[in-house]
C-alpha positions as CSV (number, residue, x, y, z in Angstrom):
1,X,-8.6,-21.7,3.8
2,X,-7.2,-20.1,7.0
3,X,-7.3,-16.6,5.5
4,X,-10.5,-17.1,3.4
5,X,-13.8,-15.8,5.0
6,X,-16.1,-16.5,2.0
7,X,-15.6,-18.9,-0.9
8,X,-18.2,-19.0,-3.7
9,X,-17.9,-21.6,-6.6
10,X,-20.2,-21.9,-9.6
11,X,-23.1,-20.2,-7.8
12,X,-26.3,-19.8,-9.7
13,X,-29.9,-18.8,-8.9
14,X,-32.8,-19.4,-11.2
15,X,-36.3,-18.0,-11.0
16,X,-39.5,-18.7,-12.9
17,X,-41.2,-15.8,-14.6
18,X,-44.9,-16.1,-15.4
19,X,-46.0,-19.3,-17.0
20,X,-48.8,-21.6,-15.9
21,X,-49.0,-22.2,-12.2
22,X,-48.7,-25.9,-11.3
23,X,-51.6,-27.4,-9.4
24,X,-51.2,-28.3,-5.7
25,X,-50.0,-31.9,-5.2
26,X,-50.6,-34.4,-2.5
27,X,-47.7,-35.6,-0.3
28,X,-47.7,-38.9,-2.2
29,X,-47.4,-37.1,-5.6
30,X,-44.6,-34.8,-4.3
31,X,-42.6,-37.8,-3.0
32,X,-43.1,-39.7,-6.2
33,X,-42.0,-36.6,-8.3
34,X,-38.9,-36.1,-6.0
35,X,-37.8,-39.6,-6.8
36,X,-38.6,-39.7,-10.5
37,X,-37.7,-36.2,-11.6
38,X,-33.9,-36.9,-11.7
39,X,-34.5,-40.0,-13.7
40,X,-36.8,-38.2,-16.2
41,X,-34.2,-35.4,-16.6
42,X,-31.4,-37.9,-17.2
43,X,-33.4,-39.9,-19.6
44,X,-34.5,-36.8,-21.6
45,X,-31.0,-35.4,-21.5
46,X,-32.4,-31.9,-20.8
47,X,-30.8,-29.1,-18.8
48,X,-32.7,-27.1,-16.3
49,X,-33.2,-24.3,-18.9
50,X,-34.7,-26.7,-21.4
51,X,-37.1,-28.1,-18.8
52,X,-38.2,-24.7,-17.6
53,X,-38.5,-23.3,-21.1
54,X,-38.9,-19.6,-21.8
55,X,-40.0,-18.9,-18.2
56,X,-36.6,-19.6,-16.7
57,X,-34.5,-16.6,-15.6
58,X,-31.1,-16.8,-14.1
59,X,-30.6,-14.0,-11.6
60,X,-27.0,-15.3,-11.0
61,X,-25.0,-17.6,-13.2
62,X,-21.6,-19.2,-12.7
63,X,-20.5,-16.8,-10.0
64,X,-17.1,-17.6,-8.3
65,X,-14.9,-15.5,-6.0
66,X,-13.2,-15.5,-2.7
67,X,-13.1,-12.9,0.1
68,X,-10.2,-12.9,2.6
69,X,-10.6,-12.1,6.2
70,X,-10.5,-8.4,6.9
71,X,-11.3,-7.4,3.3
72,X,-13.9,-4.7,2.6
73,X,-15.6,-5.6,-0.7
74,X,-17.9,-3.2,-2.5
75,X,-20.4,-4.7,-4.9
76,X,-21.7,-2.5,-7.7
77,X,-23.9,-3.0,-10.7
78,X,-27.0,-1.8,-12.4
79,X,-30.5,-2.4,-11.0
80,X,-31.4,-6.1,-11.6
81,X,-27.8,-7.2,-12.0
82,X,-28.0,-9.7,-9.2
83,X,-26.3,-7.9,-6.3
84,X,-29.1,-8.3,-3.7
85,X,-29.7,-11.9,-4.8
86,X,-26.0,-12.6,-4.1
87,X,-26.1,-11.2,-0.6
88,X,-29.4,-13.0,0.2
89,X,-27.7,-16.3,-0.7
90,X,-24.6,-15.5,1.3
91,X,-26.9,-14.6,4.2
92,X,-28.7,-18.0,3.9
93,X,-32.0,-16.2,3.2
94,X,-32.3,-17.6,-0.4
95,X,-31.3,-21.1,-1.5
96,X,-29.1,-21.3,-4.6
97,X,-30.1,-23.3,-7.6
98,X,-26.6,-24.5,-8.2
99,X,-23.0,-24.1,-6.9
100,X,-21.7,-23.9,-3.4
101,X,-20.9,-21.3,-0.8
102,X,-18.5,-21.7,2.1
103,X,-18.5,-19.1,4.9
104,X,-16.1,-19.1,7.9
105,X,-17.4,-16.9,10.7
106,X,-20.6,-15.5,12.2
107,X,-22.6,-13.4,9.7
108,X,-24.5,-10.2,10.4
109,X,-26.6,-8.8,7.6
110,X,-28.9,-5.9,6.8
111,X,-30.5,-6.6,3.5
112,X,-34.1,-5.3,3.6
113,X,-35.9,-3.0,6.0
114,X,-37.1,-5.2,8.9
115,X,-35.3,-8.4,7.8
116,X,-35.1,-10.7,10.8
117,X,-37.4,-8.6,13.0
118,X,-40.7,-10.0,14.5
119,X,-43.3,-7.2,14.1
120,X,-45.2,-8.1,17.3
121,X,-42.0,-7.8,19.4
122,X,-40.7,-4.6,20.9
123,X,-37.4,-3.0,19.8
124,X,-35.8,-4.3,22.9
125,X,-37.0,-7.9,22.3
126,X,-35.9,-7.8,18.7
127,X,-32.4,-6.8,19.7
128,X,-32.1,-10.0,21.8
129,X,-33.8,-12.1,19.1
130,X,-31.4,-10.9,16.4
131,X,-28.5,-11.5,18.8
132,X,-29.7,-15.1,19.4
133,X,-30.0,-15.7,15.7
134,X,-26.4,-14.6,15.3
135,X,-25.3,-17.0,18.0
136,X,-24.6,-14.4,20.6
137,X,-24.9,-15.2,24.3
138,X,-27.2,-13.1,26.4
139,X,-24.3,-11.7,28.4
140,X,-22.7,-10.6,25.1
141,X,-25.9,-8.8,24.0
142,X,-26.2,-7.2,27.5
143,X,-22.7,-5.8,27.1
144,X,-23.4,-4.1,23.8
145,X,-27.1,-3.2,24.4
146,X,-26.6,0.4,25.5
147,X,-24.3,1.1,22.5
148,X,-26.9,-0.4,20.1
149,X,-29.7,1.8,21.6
150,X,-27.6,4.9,21.5
151,X,-26.5,4.4,17.9
152,X,-30.1,3.7,16.7
153,X,-31.4,6.9,18.5
154,X,-34.8,5.3,19.2
155,X,-34.7,5.2,23.1
156,X,-38.2,6.5,23.4
157,X,-39.7,3.7,21.3
158,X,-37.6,0.8,22.7
159,X,-40.7,-0.8,24.3
160,X,-42.9,-0.2,21.2
161,X,-43.7,-3.2,18.9
162,X,-41.6,-2.7,15.8
163,X,-44.7,-3.0,13.6
164,X,-45.4,0.6,14.5
165,X,-41.9,1.8,13.5
166,X,-41.4,3.9,10.4
167,X,-39.0,2.5,7.7
168,X,-36.3,4.9,9.0
169,X,-36.7,3.6,12.6
170,X,-36.5,0.0,11.3
171,X,-33.3,0.8,9.5
172,X,-31.7,2.6,12.4
173,X,-32.3,-0.3,14.8
174,X,-31.6,-3.1,12.3
175,X,-28.2,-1.5,11.3
176,X,-27.3,-0.9,14.9
177,X,-27.9,-4.6,15.8
178,X,-26.1,-5.9,12.7
179,X,-23.0,-3.7,13.2
180,X,-22.7,-3.9,17.0
181,X,-23.2,-7.6,17.8
182,X,-19.7,-8.3,16.6
183,X,-20.2,-10.5,13.6
184,X,-17.0,-11.7,11.8
185,X,-18.7,-10.9,8.5
186,X,-21.0,-7.9,7.9
187,X,-23.2,-7.7,4.8
188,X,-25.1,-4.5,4.0
189,X,-27.4,-3.8,1.1
190,X,-28.5,-0.4,-0.3
191,X,-31.2,-0.4,2.4
192,X,-29.2,2.5,4.1
193,X,-30.7,4.8,1.5
194,X,-33.8,4.7,3.6
195,X,-32.2,6.7,6.4
196,X,-31.6,10.4,6.5
197,X,-28.3,11.9,5.4
198,X,-26.9,12.3,8.9
199,X,-27.7,8.6,9.7
200,X,-26.2,7.4,6.4
201,X,-23.0,9.2,7.3
202,X,-23.0,7.6,10.7
203,X,-23.5,4.1,9.3
204,X,-20.7,4.6,6.8
205,X,-18.5,5.6,9.6
206,X,-19.4,2.6,11.6
207,X,-18.7,0.3,8.6
208,X,-15.3,1.9,8.5
209,X,-14.8,1.1,12.2
210,X,-15.9,-2.5,11.6
211,X,-13.4,-2.8,8.8
212,X,-10.5,-1.3,10.8
213,X,-11.3,-3.9,13.5
214,X,-10.2,-6.6,11.0
215,X,-13.7,-7.9,10.3
216,X,-14.9,-8.7,6.8
217,X,-17.5,-6.4,5.1
218,X,-19.5,-6.9,1.9
219,X,-21.8,-4.0,0.9
220,X,-23.9,-3.2,-2.1
221,X,-24.2,0.5,-3.0
222,X,-24.8,2.9,-5.9
223,X,-22.9,5.4,-3.9
224,X,-19.6,5.2,-5.7
225,X,-18.0,7.7,-3.3
226,X,-18.6,5.2,-0.5
227,X,-17.2,2.4,-2.6
228,X,-14.0,4.4,-3.2
229,X,-13.7,5.5,0.5
230,X,-14.4,2.2,2.2
231,X,-13.5,-0.7,-0.1
232,X,-10.2,-2.4,-0.4
233,X,-11.6,-4.3,-3.4
234,X,-14.6,-3.9,-5.6
235,X,-16.7,-6.4,-7.7
236,X,-18.8,-5.5,-10.7
237,X,-21.9,-7.6,-11.5
238,X,-23.7,-7.4,-14.8
239,X,-26.6,-9.6,-15.9
240,X,-26.0,-12.1,-13.1
241,X,-22.3,-12.6,-13.7
242,X,-19.2,-11.1,-12.2
243,X,-17.6,-9.2,-15.1
244,X,-14.6,-7.7,-13.2
245,X,-12.9,-7.6,-9.8
246,X,-10.1,-5.3,-8.8
247,X,-9.3,-2.0,-7.2
248,X,-12.2,0.3,-6.4
249,X,-10.9,2.9,-8.8
250,X,-10.7,0.5,-11.7
251,X,-14.1,-1.0,-11.1
252,X,-15.8,2.4,-10.6
253,X,-14.3,3.6,-13.9
254,X,-15.6,0.5,-15.7
255,X,-19.0,0.9,-14.2
256,X,-19.0,4.5,-15.4
257,X,-18.3,3.3,-18.9
258,X,-21.3,0.9,-18.8
259,X,-23.6,3.5,-17.5
260,X,-22.4,5.9,-20.2
261,X,-23.5,3.4,-22.8
262,X,-26.9,3.1,-21.1
263,X,-27.7,6.8,-21.5
264,X,-28.0,6.3,-25.3
265,X,-31.0,4.0,-24.6
266,X,-34.4,5.9,-24.5
267,X,-35.8,6.1,-21.0
268,X,-39.0,4.2,-22.1
269,X,-36.8,1.3,-23.2
270,X,-34.8,1.0,-20.0
271,X,-35.3,-2.3,-18.3
272,X,-33.0,-1.8,-15.3
273,X,-35.6,0.1,-13.3
274,X,-37.1,-0.3,-9.8
275,X,-40.5,0.4,-8.3
276,X,-43.9,-1.3,-8.5
277,X,-44.5,0.0,-12.1
278,X,-47.8,1.8,-11.2
279,X,-46.2,4.8,-13.0
280,X,-43.7,4.6,-15.9
281,X,-41.4,7.5,-16.9
282,X,-41.3,7.6,-20.7
283,X,-38.9,10.5,-21.5
284,X,-36.4,12.8,-19.9
285,X,-35.1,16.1,-21.4
286,X,-32.5,18.3,-19.8
287,X,-31.6,21.8,-21.1
288,X,-30.7,25.3,-19.9
289,X,-34.1,26.7,-20.4
290,X,-32.9,28.7,-23.4
291,X,-34.0,28.0,-26.9
292,X,-30.6,26.8,-28.0
293,X,-27.1,26.4,-26.7
294,X,-25.3,24.2,-24.1
295,X,-25.6,24.3,-20.4
296,X,-23.1,26.7,-18.8
297,X,-22.1,27.6,-15.3
298,X,-24.7,30.1,-14.1
299,X,-27.5,28.8,-16.3
300,X,-30.8,27.5,-15.0
301,X,-31.7,23.8,-15.5
302,X,-34.9,22.8,-17.1
303,X,-35.8,19.1,-16.6
304,X,-38.9,17.6,-18.3
305,X,-40.2,14.2,-17.4
306,X,-42.8,12.4,-19.5
307,X,-44.8,9.8,-17.7
308,X,-47.8,7.4,-18.1
309,X,-50.0,5.5,-15.7
310,X,-53.1,3.4,-15.6
311,X,-55.1,6.1,-13.8
312,X,-54.8,9.8,-12.6
313,X,-52.2,10.4,-10.0
314,X,-53.1,11.9,-6.7
315,X,-50.3,13.8,-5.0
316,X,-47.4,12.0,-6.7
317,X,-43.8,13.1,-6.0
318,X,-41.2,13.4,-8.7
319,X,-37.6,13.1,-7.5
320,X,-34.5,14.1,-9.4
321,X,-31.0,13.5,-8.1
322,X,-28.0,15.1,-9.8
323,X,-24.6,13.6,-9.1
324,X,-21.0,13.9,-10.1
325,X,-19.2,11.1,-11.9
326,X,-18.4,9.4,-8.6
327,X,-22.0,9.4,-7.5
328,X,-21.5,12.2,-4.9
329,X,-24.8,14.1,-4.7
330,X,-24.8,17.7,-5.9
331,X,-28.5,18.6,-6.0
332,X,-31.7,16.9,-5.0
333,X,-35.0,18.1,-6.5
334,X,-38.3,17.0,-4.9
335,X,-41.7,18.2,-6.1
336,X,-43.4,17.3,-2.8
337,X,-41.1,19.6,-0.9
338,X,-41.0,22.5,-3.4
339,X,-44.6,22.3,-4.4
340,X,-46.1,23.7,-7.6
341,X,-47.8,20.6,-9.0
342,X,-51.6,20.2,-8.8
343,X,-53.0,17.7,-6.3
344,X,-54.2,15.4,-9.1
345,X,-52.3,14.8,-12.4
346,X,-53.7,13.2,-15.5
347,X,-52.8,9.6,-16.2
348,X,-50.4,10.7,-19.0
349,X,-48.4,13.9,-19.4
350,X,-45.2,15.7,-18.6
351,X,-43.9,17.6,-15.6
352,X,-41.2,20.2,-15.7
353,X,-38.8,21.5,-13.1
354,X,-37.0,24.8,-13.6
355,X,-34.2,25.5,-11.2
356,X,-32.4,28.6,-10.1
357,X,-28.9,29.2,-11.7
358,X,-26.9,26.1,-10.9
359,X,-23.4,27.7,-10.5
360,X,-21.7,24.4,-11.3
361,X,-18.0,24.3,-12.3
362,X,-17.4,22.7,-15.8
363,X,-17.8,18.9,-16.0
364,X,-20.1,16.0,-16.4
365,X,-23.2,15.3,-14.3
366,X,-25.4,12.2,-14.0
367,X,-29.2,12.3,-13.3
368,X,-31.3,9.7,-11.4
369,X,-35.1,10.0,-11.6
370,X,-37.9,8.5,-9.6
371,X,-41.7,8.8,-9.0
372,X,-43.4,8.1,-5.6
373,X,-47.1,7.4,-5.8
374,X,-49.0,6.6,-2.7
375,X,-46.5,5.3,-0.1
376,X,-44.3,3.3,-2.5
377,X,-41.7,4.0,-5.2
378,X,-43.6,3.7,-8.5
379,X,-40.6,4.0,-10.9
380,X,-36.9,4.5,-10.4
381,X,-34.1,4.8,-13.0
382,X,-30.5,5.2,-12.1
383,X,-28.3,7.1,-14.6
384,X,-31.3,8.0,-16.6
385,X,-29.4,10.8,-18.4
386,X,-26.3,12.9,-18.3
387,X,-25.4,16.5,-19.1
388,X,-22.2,18.4,-19.3
389,X,-21.7,21.9,-17.9
390,X,-19.6,24.0,-20.3
391,X,-17.0,26.5,-19.1
392,X,-18.2,30.0,-18.6
393,X,-16.6,33.3,-17.4
394,X,-18.7,33.1,-14.2
395,X,-17.0,36.0,-12.4
396,X,-16.5,38.2,-15.5
397,X,-12.8,38.4,-15.0
398,X,-11.7,36.3,-18.0
399,X,-10.6,33.5,-15.7
400,X,-12.2,30.1,-15.6
401,X,-12.4,27.7,-12.5
402,X,-12.2,24.0,-13.1
403,X,-13.8,21.2,-11.1
404,X,-10.6,20.2,-9.4
405,X,-10.9,23.3,-7.3
406,X,-14.6,23.3,-6.6
407,X,-17.8,21.6,-7.5
408,X,-20.0,24.7,-7.1
409,X,-19.2,28.4,-7.5
410,X,-20.4,31.4,-5.5
411,X,-20.6,35.0,-6.4
412,X,-18.3,36.9,-4.0
413,X,-17.2,40.3,-3.1
414,X,-13.7,41.1,-1.8
415,X,-12.6,44.4,-0.2
416,X,-9.8,45.7,1.8
417,X,-9.8,48.2,4.7
418,X,-6.8,50.4,5.2
419,X,-4.8,49.3,8.2
420,X,-4.5,51.6,11.2
421,X,-0.8,50.6,11.3
422,X,0.9,51.5,8.0
423,X,4.0,49.5,8.9
424,X,1.9,46.2,9.2
425,X,0.3,46.9,5.8
426,X,3.7,47.3,4.3
427,X,4.9,44.0,5.7
428,X,1.8,42.1,4.5
429,X,2.2,43.5,1.0
430,X,5.8,42.5,0.8
431,X,5.0,39.0,2.1
432,X,2.2,38.3,-0.2
433,X,4.0,39.6,-3.3
434,X,6.2,36.5,-3.6
435,X,3.7,33.9,-2.5
436,X,2.0,31.3,-4.8
437,X,-1.7,30.7,-4.8
438,X,-2.4,27.7,-2.6
439,X,-4.7,24.9,-3.3
440,X,-7.0,24.8,-0.3
């Protein structure tokens, strides 16, 4: 056990979905049930599933793995696969239904915006509160305090109660505390997606520094590029079970195979979706805007989303993310930024986004879609569809450019000005004549 930081054996977490709510009990009834329930179950010979009937749902089932000290483990899987539930159990936020977890070392975690913060306390006070929860001495927190504040970039609001913070400010301070108070084990969920691009890059860099310092890192992410860049090992979770563990490249490829199979499922039938369900996207169509034919480099993209809701939508935002096979972002389309939609949309209909020429090199692309209604995400589907950009003589020279050289292409003009020194031009011509084209 000297090299093992986390050991998980037979872990399971069961939730109840719907069903009749049980009436409140007196203390006497609760104590009686606590004593008699095991006897009733043993006498009936029933499992937990049978007792709970059709309302039982296992978010995790029979999960076992080990993480060694200094390992950086990326956890990937579809929405609802059980990734966040696993981290909550490992962080002692949620109690497991069965199995056991053994953790050696101090744990710092960032799982949800504001987790572990007291809304009435200021940013400064919450830094010390979180440090105390992690078991830090006040002298240790004092030593790292200035680094935490500088990293979070919220100096002006340090004395403001955090209940007045935006979600981005919450995330900045929470990650800064979790990463700088020197936990032996750092756990980070997809919550980093709340921050802006520059802060996300900063956080990923800090996670890399933590890993280089020999500490253990577990992080959940849909950003496969981050998984490949940071992880020494990756774990794939599907339907509450670990289906594969191995090198990041192997796991990412397996995940891509699973998501490819999902794209054959109509959008309306997808169950692995996020949001509060106040709006539901029913269909997604992607074409070049032409009547027929494939999407080629230099074509425009036309993306049409069908939706339904219980009532008319006031100022909704439709979001479309286009990614390469490794989840690296290519384009991000946002109706609230670009404009063009009326202030109120009917409760059912379609919206269409028509882009400028995309100028993408040939290859596959994945599409994520989401709807924001009010101040919350109403619906969100990852890998909702895919499309393939076909080769095209983009420059009109008869030569094609593949994706190994570049993701996006630009129209360009080259010219040469005659040198004022003819002997220099002669030397350059002779030198370039025998050179090979480099891969820059």
